[in-house]
N, C-alpha and C positions, 0 to 999 in steps of 0.2 A: 504493500499500499505506499509506504514511503517513497519507494522509487518510482510509482506512478506519479504522486504528486509532485515529485522534483521533474519528472519527465514533462509534466503539463505546464510547470512553471517554465522551465527552460523554453520549450517550444512558444510559449506565449511571449516570452520575452524576446524569441529570435524573430518571431512574427511580426510583432510591434516595432522593434528595433527597423526591421525590414521596412516596413510601412513608414515610419518616420522617415528613414533615409530618403525613400522613393519619393515621398510626399515633398520632402524639402529639395531635392534635385528634379522634381517633375519629371519623373521616369516612371517606367514599369517596375513593379515588384520583382519580377522575374529577372529583371537586369541587375537588381543590386542583392538578392537573396544568396547567391554564392560567396560574393565578397564579405558581406556581413556574416555568414556563417562561419568563414576562414579566419575573420579577425576575431570573432567570438570563442571559436574553438582555440587560437592562439592565447588568447589572453587567459583562458580557463586552464589551459595546459600548464601555462607560465605561473599560474599562481598554486596549481595542485601538484609541481613538480617537487621533487624531495632534494634538489639542490644538484650543484656540481662541482666545480672546484672550489667555489667561495665556500660553499658549506662543509667541503671535506677540509678546507683550511681552519674554519673556524673550530672544528672539531677537534682538529689536531692540537691547536691553540690551547682549547679548553683543557685537553688532556694533560699536556705538558705543564699547564699551570695548577692543576688540581692534583693531579697523578692518579684519577680516576678515569679509567677506561670510557671512552664513549664508543656505545656499539650501535650501528646502524644496521638497516637493512639493506642486502645487496638484492635488489629486486631486477627483473628484466622490464625494458620499457613499457610493457604492456599491462602490467599491475595496475599503472596509473588509472587504466579503466575501470578496474575494481574498486578503487577507491572513489572514483567520481563518475557517478552513473550522469550527470550533467553533461562532462565531457563527451561519453558515448553518445548522447542525445544529441548534442551540438556537432559533433563529427559526422553523424548519420543525417542530421539536415544539411550539412554541407556537401557530402557527397550525393544526396537525392537532389539538393537545388542545382549541383553541376551536372547531372543526368537530364534534369529537366530542363534545363537552360541550353544543355547541348542538343535536345531532341526539337526544343521550340526554334531553334536557330539553323538547324541542318541543312536547310536549303540556301542559306547565307554562305555556308562553306563550299 
């Protein structure tokens, strides 16, 4: 039930933001759906990531100052989808909007 609520909120946010951008730019929603989905997916991924070099450096600095070993999880990049259902919904929205955009403008290519 919790995942369904997150999915509805995320989709509502994505459709609402797409509508706002398309209304502001005086265009069609189909023209901006992929780009809005891509930007939101990147933002969600950035804020749900476990960190990289900076995070590891901070952990090492903390460990040397306190003497307590900081343990972290060594996870694959795909475990972030298990942590953030909103990221999965946003990624799916981006892929579906890309496919719909390609189908809509197929004759233009």
